[in-house]
LUMBAVO-975768 format. One line per 10 residues: number of its first residue (from 1); their letters; for each residue x, y, z of C-alpha. Coordinates in pm, whole numbers, plus 32768, in hexadecimal, padded with zeros to 4 digits. Example, Ala and Ser with C-alpha at 12.3 -4.5 7.8 and 13.67 -1.06 7.14 Angstrom:
1 = AS = 84CE 7E3E 830C ~ 8557 7F96 82CA;
//
This chain:
1 = XXXXXXXXXX = 3FCB 2A7D 9D77 ~ 3FBC 2AF2 9EC5 ~ 3F92 2A59 A029 ~ 3E10 2A6D A09C ~ 3E25 2BB7 A1B5 ~ 3DEA 2AA7 A2C4 ~ 3F3F 29CA A25E ~ 4004 2B19 A23E ~ 3F7F 2BAD A3AE ~ 3FDC 2A52 A431;
11 = XXXXXXXXXX = 4123 2A33 A38B ~ 418C 2BB3 A3B7 ~ 40F8 2BB1 A516 ~ 4061 2CD8 A5D2 ~ 413D 2D11 A6F3 ~ 42BB 2DAE A6E4 ~ 43E2 2CC3 A6E9 ~ 441C 2CA0 A84C ~ 4585 2CDD A8D3 ~ 461B 2B7D A8EA;
21 = XXXXXXXXXX = 45C5 2B41 A7BD ~ 46A2 2C38 A709 ~ 478A 2BE3 A824 ~ 477E 2A70 A7D1 ~ 47A1 2AD8 A64A ~ 48E0 2B8B A695 ~ 4965 2A5A A731 ~ 491D 2985 A638 ~ 49BB 2A8B A557 ~ 4B08 2A92 A654;
31 = XXXXXXXXXX = 4B25 2901 A675 ~ 4ACF 28E1 A4F0 ~ 4C00 29DC A4AA ~ 4CC5 292A A5A2 ~ 4CB6 27C6 A538 ~ 4CF4 27F9 A3B2 ~ 4E35 28D1 A448 ~ 4EC5 27D1 A519 ~ 4FB2 26CA A471 ~ 4F93 27D0 A329;
41 = XXXXXXXXXX = 50EB 27B0 A2BD ~ 5113 2606 A327 ~ 5105 256D A1E7 ~ 51EA 25B6 A0C4 ~ 517F 2691 9FB4 ~ 512B 2585 9E7E ~ 50DC 25C2 9D01 ~ 4FC1 266A 9D1A ~ 5009 278F 9DFD ~ 5179 27AC 9D59;
51 = XXXXXXXXXX = 50AA 2807 9C13 ~ 4FA5 28F4 9CB3 ~ 50D4 29C0 9D2F ~ 51B5 29B2 9BF9 ~ 5088 2A0E 9B0C ~ 502D 2B15 9C0E ~ 51A5 2B9A 9C04 ~ 520B 2BB5 9A7D ~ 5202 2CF0 99E7 ~ 50CA 2D95 9969;
61 = XXXXXXXXXX = 50DC 2D4F 97FD ~ 5136 2BBC 9830 ~ 4FF3 2BD8 9952 ~ 4F16 2C4C 9869 ~ 4F79 2B6C 9723 ~ 4FA7 2A50 981D ~ 4E29 2A86 98A1 ~ 4D99 2A7B 9736 ~ 4E86 296E 96C3 ~ 4E6B 2858 97B9;
71 = XXXXXXXXXX = 4DEF 28EA 991F ~ 4CB7 29BC 9904 ~ 4C24 28CC 9A13 ~ 4C3D 296C 9B73 ~ 4CCD 2AB1 9ACC ~ 4C24 2B75 9BF2 ~ 4CFF 2A9B 9D01 ~ 4E2E 2AE2 9C1B ~ 4DF6 2C63 9C1C ~ 4DA9 2C7C 9D8E;
81 = XXXXXXXXXX = 4EE9 2BB1 9DFA ~ 4F98 2CAD 9D08 ~ 4F35 2DD6 9DE5 ~ 4F51 2CE0 9F14 ~ 50D5 2C8A 9EB8 ~ 514E 2DE4 9EC5 ~ 5113 2DC0 A055 ~ 51DF 2CA2 A09B ~ 5247 2B5A A002 ~ 5280 2A8C A106;
91 = XXXXXXXXXX = 51A8 293A A106 ~ 50CC 2987 A234 ~ 509C 2AB5 A1B4 ~ 504E 2A46 A056 ~ 4F52 2964 A0CE ~ 4E90 2A73 A1C3 ~ 4E02 2B02 A099 ~ 4D30 29A5 A082 ~ 4D12 29A4 A1EE ~ 4C7D 2B29 A20E;
101 = XXXXXXXXXX = 4B76 2AE4 A0C4 ~ 4AE2 2977 A1B5 ~ 4AC7 2A51 A2CB ~ 4A03 2B41 A21F ~ 4922 2A22 A1A7 ~ 48B7 29F6 A2F1 ~ 47B6 2B0E A322 ~ 477E 2AD1 A1CC ~ 4705 295B A1DE ~ 4648 29C5 A317;
111 = XXXXXXXXXX = 45A5 2AFA A267 ~ 452B 2A17 A16F ~ 449F 2908 A247 ~ 43E0 2A2B A332 ~ 433A 2A60 A1CF ~ 42CC 291F A187 ~ 4278 28C5 A30C ~ 4290 298C A447 ~ 43CD 29F3 A54D ~ 43DC 28B3 A5E2;
121 = XXXXXXXXXX = 440F 2800 A495 ~ 44EC 28FD A41F ~ 459D 28F4 A569 ~ 45CF 274F A557 ~ 4654 277A A3F1 ~ 474F 287F A470 ~ 47C5 2782 A583 ~ 47D2 267A A49A ~ 4885 2752 A381 ~ 499C 27B2 A486;
131 = XXXXXXXXXX = 49CF 2622 A4DF ~ 49CB 25BD A38D ~ 4B03 251A A32D ~ 4AC9 2513 A182 ~ 4AD0 26AD A1BA ~ 4C21 2699 A278 ~ 4C9B 25C9 A186 ~ 4C60 26C6 A093 ~ 4C9C 27E6 A14A ~ 4DEF 27B2 A166;
141 = XXXXXXXXXX = 4E4B 277E A009 ~ 4EEB 2887 9F10 ~ 4DA8 2831 9E33 ~ 4C6F 28CA 9DC8 ~ 4B95 27E5 9E72 ~ 4B76 28AA 9FD5 ~ 4B04 29D2 9ED7 ~ 4A33 2905 9E17 ~ 495B 2897 9F2D ~ 4937 29D8 9FD7;
151 = XXXXXXXXXX = 48A8 2A86 9E85 ~ 47D3 2922 9E74 ~ 473F 2974 9F88 ~ 4710 2AD5 9F4A ~ 466D 2AAB 9E1E ~ 4563 29D3 9E8E ~ 452C 2AAB 9F8F ~ 44DE 2BB9 9EB9 ~ 442D 2B09 9DEF ~ 4322 2AA2 9F36;
161 = XXXXXXXXXX = 4343 2BEB 9FAE ~ 42A4 2CA0 9E59 ~ 418A 2B7D 9E54 ~ 416E 2C0C 9F9F ~ 416E 2D77 9F34 ~ 41A8 2DBA 9E0A ~ 4271 2EDF 9E21 ~ 433E 2F5D 9CF9 ~ 4455 2F54 9DF8 ~ 4444 2DAD 9E4B;
171 = XXXXXXXXXX = 4420 2D9F 9CBD ~ 457D 2E46 9C89 ~ 45F3 2D95 9D88 ~ 45A1 2C28 9D0B ~ 4617 2CA2 9BB3 ~ 474A 2D31 9C00 ~ 47AD 2C10 9D22 ~ 4757 2B04 9C1B ~ 4842 2BA2 9AEF ~ 4964 2BBB 9C1E;
181 = XXXXXXXXXX = 490D 2A57 9C87 ~ 4938 29A8 9B19 ~ 4A7F 2A7F 9AF5 ~ 4AEA 29E1 9C24 ~ 4A94 28AF 9BD1 ~ 49F4 2807 9A60 ~ 4930 2735 9B25 ~ 4843 2847 9BB4 ~ 477E 2838 9A72 ~ 470D 26D7 9B05;
191 = XXXXXXXXXX = 467C 27B5 9C2E ~ 45D0 28A6 9B44 ~ 4517 27AA 9A99 ~ 44E1 2701 9BD5 ~ 442B 2859 9C3D ~ 4364 283F 9AF9 ~ 42DB 26E1 9B1F ~ 4258 2728 9CA5 ~ 41AB 2875 9C04 ~ 412C 2784 9AF5;
201 = XXXXXXXXXX = 40C0 2685 9BD7 ~ 4007 278A 9CBF ~ 3F38 27D5 9B4D ~ 3EE7 292E 9BDF ~ 3DB1 2978 9AF6 ~ 3C9E 29E5 9BE7 ~ 3CCF 2B67 9C30 ~ 3D57 2CA2 9BA8 ~ 3E36 2CD0 9CA1 ~ 3EFE 2B43 9C2C;
211 = XXXXXXXXXX = 3EE5 2B7B 9AD2 ~ 3FCF 2CC3 9AEE ~ 4083 2C17 9BC7 ~ 40C1 2B29 9AC6 ~ 40E8 2C38 998A ~ 4218 2CCA 9A6D ~ 4295 2B87 9ACD ~ 42CB 2B35 995F ~ 4337 2CA2 9932 ~ 446E 2C41 9A38;
221 = XXXXXXXXXX = 44C5 2B0E 9991 ~ 44D9 2B90 983A ~ 45B0 2C92 98B6 ~ 468D 2B92 995F ~ 46A3 2ADC 9831 ~ 470F 2C08 977F ~ 481D 2C7F 9889 ~ 48BD 2B1D 98A9 ~ 48B4 2AD9 9701 ~ 4A66 2B0C 9708;
231 = XXXXXXXXXX = 4A68 2A0E 97F7 ~ 4955 292B 975D ~ 4A45 296A 95EB ~ 4B57 290D 96A7 ~ 4ABD 27C9 9712 ~ 4A5F 2786 95AF ~ 4BB4 27C8 952E ~ 4C8E 271D 95F3 ~ 4B69 25F8 9639 ~ 4BBF 2506 9749;
241 = XXXXXXXXXX = 4D55 24FB 9730 ~ 4D7C 25BD 9881 ~ 4CD4 2484 992C ~ 4D10 2395 985F ~ 4DBD 22F1 9994 ~ 4C92 22BF 9A44 ~ 4C3A 210F 9A54 ~ 4AAD 20A6 9A28 ~ 4A15 20AA 9B73 ~ 4968 1F83 9BDB;
251 = XXXXXXXXXX = 485B 1F56 9D04 ~ 4959 1F3A 9E09 ~ 4A01 2095 9DAB ~ 48B2 2135 9DBA ~ 488A 20A3 9F36 ~ 49C5 210B 9FAC ~ 498D 224D 9F40 ~ 4863 2272 A006 ~ 492B 21FA A113 ~ 4A29 22E9 A0F2;
261 = XXXXXXXXXX = 4944 2416 A0DB ~ 48A8 23AF A210 ~ 49EB 23D2 A2B5 ~ 4A2C 224F A365 ~ 4B4B 219E A36B ~ 4A64 2065 A379 ~ 4905 2044 A322 ~ 487C 2063 A469 ~ 4854 21BB A449 ~ 47C6 21BC A2C2;
271 = XXXXXXXXXX = 46C0 20D8 A372 ~ 464B 21C9 A463 ~ 4624 22C3 A326 ~ 4552 21D7 A285 ~ 4463 21B2 A3A0 ~ 4448 2333 A3D8 ~ 4427 236B A278 ~ 42E5 227A A279 ~ 426E 2316 A3B6 ~ 426F 2466 A300;
281 = XXXXXXXXXX = 41C4 23C9 A1C4 ~ 40CF 2306 A264 ~ 3FE8 245B A2B3 ~ 3FA5 246E A150 ~ 3F3F 2303 A129 ~ 3E62 22CC 9FE4 ~ 3EA4 2420 9F68 ~ 4041 2402 9F42 ~ 3FD7 23C7 9DC1 ~ 3EB5 2497 9D8A;
291 = XXXXXXXXXX = 3EBF 25FC 9CD1 ~ 3E3C 26F2 9D91 ~ 3E65 2860 9E40 ~ 3E92 27D9 9FAE ~ 3FB7 2877 A034 ~ 3FF4 272C A12D ~ 4013 264E A025 ~ 40C1 2717 9F19 ~ 41E7 2780 9FEC ~ 422B 25EE A040;
301 = XXXXXXXXXX = 41EE 25AF 9ECD ~ 42EB 26F8 9E88 ~ 43F0 2661 9F5E ~ 43EB 24DA 9EDF ~ 43FF 255E 9D75 ~ 4508 2611 9DF7 ~ 45AF 24ED 9E9E ~ 4594 23E0 9D9C ~ 454F 247C 9C37 ~ 46CB 24EA 9C14;
311 = XXXXXXXXXX = 4757 23A6 9C80 ~ 465D 22C7 9BA5 ~ 467F 238A 9A69 ~ 4809 237E 9A77 ~ 47FE 2215 9AF7 ~ 4731 21E8 999C ~ 4800 22BA 98EB ~ 4926 21EA 9932 ~ 48A5 20C6 985D ~ 48F2 2163 974B;
321 = XXXXXXXXXX = 4A29 2256 97D9 ~ 4A79 2259 9956 ~ 4A0E 23C2 99DA ~ 49C1 2338 9B45 ~ 4AB7 23A9 9C71 ~ 4A7A 23BF 9DD5 ~ 4B24 2516 9DD6 ~ 4A76 2590 9D0C ~ 491C 254D 9D8B ~ 49A5 2604 9EBB;
331 = XXXXXXXXXX = 4849 26F6 9E72 ~ 476C 2608 9EED ~ 47EE 261F A034 ~ 4709 2718 A0C5 ~ 45A7 2640 A04C ~ 4626 253A A10E ~ 466F 2601 A265 ~ 4551 26CB A24B ~ 4493 2578 A207 ~ 452A 24F7 A337;
341 = XXXXXXXXXX = 44E1 2636 A40F ~ 4370 25FF A3C5 ~ 434C 248F A431 ~ 4411 24E9 A580 ~ 433B 25F7 A5C0 ~ 4214 2506 A5B0 ~ 424F 249C A701 ~ 41AF 2580 A7EA ~ 423C 2536 A93D ~ 4382 25FA A963;
351 = XXXXXXXXXX = 442E 2522 AA16 ~ 43C9 2413 A92F ~ 444D 2514 A7E7 ~ 459B 2573 A8E1 ~ 4628 23D4 A90C ~ 45A3 23B8 A786 ~ 4658 24D0 A715 ~ 47BF 24A7 A809 ~ 47CF 2358 A77F ~ 47B0 23AC A62B;
361 = XXXXXXXXXX = 489F 24B7 A673 ~ 498F 23E1 A714 ~ 499F 22EA A5F5 ~ 49C4 2407 A506 ~ 4AF9 245A A5CD ~ 4BA2 2326 A5A7 ~ 4B77 2354 A429 ~ 4C57 24AC A46B ~ 4D61 2410 A527 ~ 4D65 2319 A3F4;
371 = XXXXXXXXXX = 4DA6 2436 A2FF ~ 4EAD 24E3 A3BF ~ 4F82 23B9 A362 ~ 4EE7 2330 A22F ~ 4E16 2384 A0EC ~ 4CAE 22ED A0D9 ~ 4CBF 22B7 9F3F ~ 4E2D 2297 9EBD ~ 4F9B 2244 9F28 ~ 5089 2381 9F0E;
381 = XXXXXXXXXX = 5181 2364 9E1C ~ 52F0 23AF 9EA6 ~ 536A 2492 9D89 ~ 541C 256B 9EB7 ~ 54C5 243E 9F26 ~ 5539 23E6 9D95 ~ 558E 2560 9D62 ~ 5665 257B 9E8F ~ 570E 241D 9E3F ~ 576E 24AD 9CE0;
391 = XXXXXXXXXX = 57DA 25FC 9D76 ~ 58B2 2551 9E76 ~ 595A 2464 9D5F ~ 5960 2552 9C45 ~ 5AEC 2575 9BBC ~ 5B6D 2691 9ABE ~ 5ACC 266F 995F ~ 59AA 2597 99CA ~ 588F 259A 992B ~ 5718 2562 9984;
401 = XXXXXXXXXX = 55EC 24DA 98A8 ~ 548A 24CA 9924 ~ 53C2 238B 98BD ~ 5297 2475 9862 ~ 529F 25EA 9876 ~ 51C1 2658 9984 ~ 52C8 256D 9A73 ~ 53C4 2686 9A69 ~ 529F 2789 9B29 ~ 52CF 26AF 9C43;
411 = XXXXXXXXXX = 5461 26C7 9C4F ~ 5468 282E 9C1B ~ 539B 2869 9D43 ~ 5480 279D 9E28 ~ 55A3 283D 9D6A ~ 5533 296B 9DE0 ~ 5506 28F7 9F20 ~ 564E 288A 9F44 ~ 56FC 2975 9EC3 ~ 563C 2A68 9FB2;
421 = XXXXXXXXXX = 55C1 2B28 9EAB ~ 5469 2B68 9E3E ~ 547C 2BDE 9CCD ~ 5493 2B29 9B90 ~ 559A 2C56 9B07 ~ 568A 2BF4 99F7 ~ 57C8 2C0D 9AFE ~ 56F8 2B0F 9BEE ~ 56A7 2A1A 9AD2 ~ 5824 2A27 9A5A;
431 = XXXXXXXXXX = 58DD 29F2 9B8F ~ 583C 28C7 9C36 ~ 5831 2778 9BED ~ 586F 26D8 9A9C ~ 584E 276C 9980 ~ 56C1 272F 9902 ~ 56D9 2673 97A4 ~ 553A 2666 9794 ~ 5460 270F 979A ~ 551F 2839 975A;
441 = XXXXXXXXXX = 54BA 2963 9699 ~ 559B 2A91 9729 ~ 5602 2B02 98A1 ~ 54EE 2AB3 9999 ~ 5398 29FE 9957 ~ 52FA 2A2F 9819 ~ 5192 29F9 97B7 ~ 5203 28F6 96DF ~ 52C1 2822 97F0 ~ 518D 2798 9881;
451 = XXXXXXXXXX = 513C 26C2 9753 ~ 51EC 25C9 9691 ~ 52D1 24B3 9665 ~ 5429 2456 9625 ~ 5493 23DB 94C9 ~ 55A5 22CA 947C ~ 565F 23D3 9392 ~ 5685 24A9 94C1 ~ 5701 23B7 957D ~ 5807 235F 94BA;
461 = XXXXXXXXXX = 589E 248D 946D ~ 58C4 24BD 95F0 ~ 599C 239D 95DF ~ 5AA1 247E 952E ~ 5AB0 25AB 961D ~ 5A4E 24CF 9773 ~ 5B37 23F5 9826 ~ 59FA 237F 9916 ~ 588A 23E9 98E4 ~ 5766 23D8 99EE;
471 = XXXXXXXXXX = 561A 2343 99C3 ~ 54E3 237F 9A76 ~ 53BB 22A8 9A50 ~ 524A 22BE 9AF3 ~ 5142 2238 9A78 ~ 51E8 2158 9999 ~ 5101 2024 99C0 ~ 516A 1EE4 9A62 ~ 52D5 1E52 9A64 ~ 5282 1D25 99A0;
481 = XXXXXXXXXX = 51C0 1DF8 989D ~ 5227 1F3F 989D ~ 51AD 201F 97AE ~ 5247 20A3 9640 ~ 52F7 21A4 969D ~ 5396 20D3 97A7 ~ 53F3 1FEA 96A1 ~ 547D 20D9 95D6 ~ 5546 213F 96CE ~ 55EC 1FF9 973B;
491 = XXXXXXXXXX = 55FF 1FAB 95D6 ~ 56E4 2107 955B ~ 579E 2189 969C ~ 5892 202D 969A ~ 5907 2072 954F ~ 59C1 218F 9612 ~ 59C2 2154 9739 ~ 5A19 1FC7 97A6 ~ 59E8 1FD2 9922 ~ 5898 2018 99D3;
501 = XXXXXXXXXX = 5840 2041 9B42 ~ 56EE 2063 9BC6 ~ 5662 20D6 9D13 ~ 54B4 20BC 9D73 ~ 53F2 21B5 9E27 ~ 529A 21BD 9E57 ~ 51F9 21D3 9D1A ~ 5357 2235 9C8E ~ 547C 21C1 9BE6 ~ 55E3 2244 9BCE;
511 = XXXXXX = 56D6 21C0 9ABF ~ 581A 2221 9A84 ~ 58B6 21C9 9939 ~ 5A5B 21E1 9908 ~ 5B33 21A3 982A ~ 5C1B 210D 9906;
//
């Protein structure tokens, strides 16, 4: 399928882009970057961010073992962060990688909107992205979500570019970026499936050019599938284990996700987004569900499939095994912003459009100020405060056990900050804090230290060698109904350590078992 020449000319615009247009875009890029750098280190690192850093800075052998054994998802981000850490390791610097990636998303989303509509819609889209609190939220986190969003935007951009101009460079761009997107986050496969659905819905059987494009796109999807086969094997091998902590979503969770993605701290801004999206769909009218080659109709269908299909599919799958999580759906954000921009662009009077856009951006900025001090989707754990408490109160001869092995990852990160070190060397491991008793497979972190649970035999052996033992618990269930490992700890440790004290932090509990 290719858009008609009239549609292409209307969308592309024959006249050169005016200097003011470029200056406005550059200004938006500067503001978007500044907004995402502002208060970058205000919130403490939490478990997931600590996990990213520790994965990225373990030795190469352990790094590769860990990727294949447990953490193949987000592999591309871990590799980039591994390089980034060579230049600095402060909280601000670590997170700045995501900021720069998020800033690069602005010209990418402008390009995509420009391909689908025109300069007017593209500039409005760029303005909406600049002040979108959902993007700011994940641009300020040392995780893969900003990279995922950028690559998803580029993937769709290259797809549309190829439909408009079936050149080899656009085909290669689509294939290459789509592969990278999957390695940035496995859920990028949902975007590729959405692309397939959009083109299938188009049903381009009418002309030779359409058939040739369909054949090339089938080749593209086969190539992508072969390139991400190692990740598919990893998923088949590990199953849903790495995401078994996700809870089953309800309608409220889905509505909250769309509210958050709009960037509003309340329902006013999402309401405006609904009205704007409706205005973008109105021109299509009854053709919205038609299968034809009309460009104006198909681009709306494409954006709607991109916006809703991944969410609907993961929610339905969650009836069998919960797989829906709001932040995993961040790649739907460009579709939402472009639809909203297309709806606002229907206001042909400049003063009316200016007023509507200004009001929308003002409400969006309120969401940004909220994000500077809060998180949309979850409460941060206080693993840093818990680690510092243990280090402050530890005595010679103490040991520490982690309720689940992965809790050690956050402990290692904050211990390195406390020591003024940025390494996981053997000397560092031995010198700072109580002796790590579990998980422990050698000096420094080992890929085997990322999973597992302590056993009763291990805990009994500790009683013969240590006068006190610290226990750090995370995600161990409610106090009235703790998980099986916590129950075992409470049963076995008092056999050797009759005295127990506990301290509660956000999502983290610290216990000290002692013999006297």
